[in-house]
N, C-alpha and C positions, 0 to 999 in steps of 0.2 A: 605777438604783444607783449607786454608785459604783464606781468600778474598781478603786484600793487603799485603803486606812484609813491613820490615820494613825502605826503603827507598820511598814508596809512605805516608806511614804515616807519618813521618820523610817533604815528601814537602805537603803535606794536612797544619801540622802543619805550615811550614812556609806562606804557603799561608795563612793559617786560622789568623797567625799576623799580619800578612800587611792588611788584610782586616781589623783589627780594629785599627791597626795605622792609617789608610786612614781614617776613621769613624770618629778618635778624633779629625784629622787634620779637621777634616769636620765639625765635632762642633765645635770648637775652630773661624774656620773661618768663622760659620756664625753667633757666639758671637761676637767676632768685629765688623763682617757689623752691627749686632746692635748697639753696642758702637757708630759708627762713624755715625745711623742712629737719637740716643737718642738725640749726642752731634752736630750732623747738627740745628735739632727739637730745641734746644734752642737756637742758634746762632739765628735762625729767629726768637723766639722771643723775643731774645734784641732786632732786627730791627724793632719789635712790627708790621710784620708776624702776623695776623691772619688766622688760621686755624679751617678747620669745627671740628664736635664730631668727626665725624668716624676717624679721624686723628687723633686727641688724643688720641685717642682707642687703635689703633694699637700702636704706640709710648711706650699706659703705659703698651699697653702688650711682648712690644720689654722691658723694665725695668724690669718687673715683670721674664721676659727670662732670662734677662742679670743676677739680681741678682741672681737666683738660681742658675745662673750657678758658680755664683763666689763663693758661698755660699757652692758649693759641690767639689771646686775644690778651695784651698788656696791654692798651687802657682799661681793660674793663676793673672797676675796683674790686679790690682782692684785699685778703686778710683777714679777711670780715668772718672767720669760720677758723682760723690757725686752731684756737685753744680746743675749741667744739668738738674739731678730730681728734686733735691728743688724747680727750678723753673718751668719747666713743670707738675712739681706737684701743685705749687700756683697759677700759669697764668690759668689749668686746675677747680682746686676752685674756681676760679673766674669768668669765663667764668660760668661756673653751673650758680653759684649764683648770676652773674651778666644776661645770658642768653644773652652772646654777642658771641658765636663761629661764626666765617664762614660759610652763609648759603650754 
């Protein structure tokens, strides 16, 4: 006999779609949080707050994840961190050259 009837299959399909929708929302939420961390970090740099190399490395990972997400989701509102990313990368390179990360 059949293991699942038509209604059970329909309910499983609905459940699968809901799980997929939740995963999409969770991923977008995580990317928005990364965007906020990127912007906050840049704002701190504008105020001359020094950061450790480890903190820079974490933000650079956020930048990579954010840019990859935006590239793979063209409908996602982008360009919100472009200047912030430039500031962060420029300061990172400066800190590398001058060995001026916060200890």
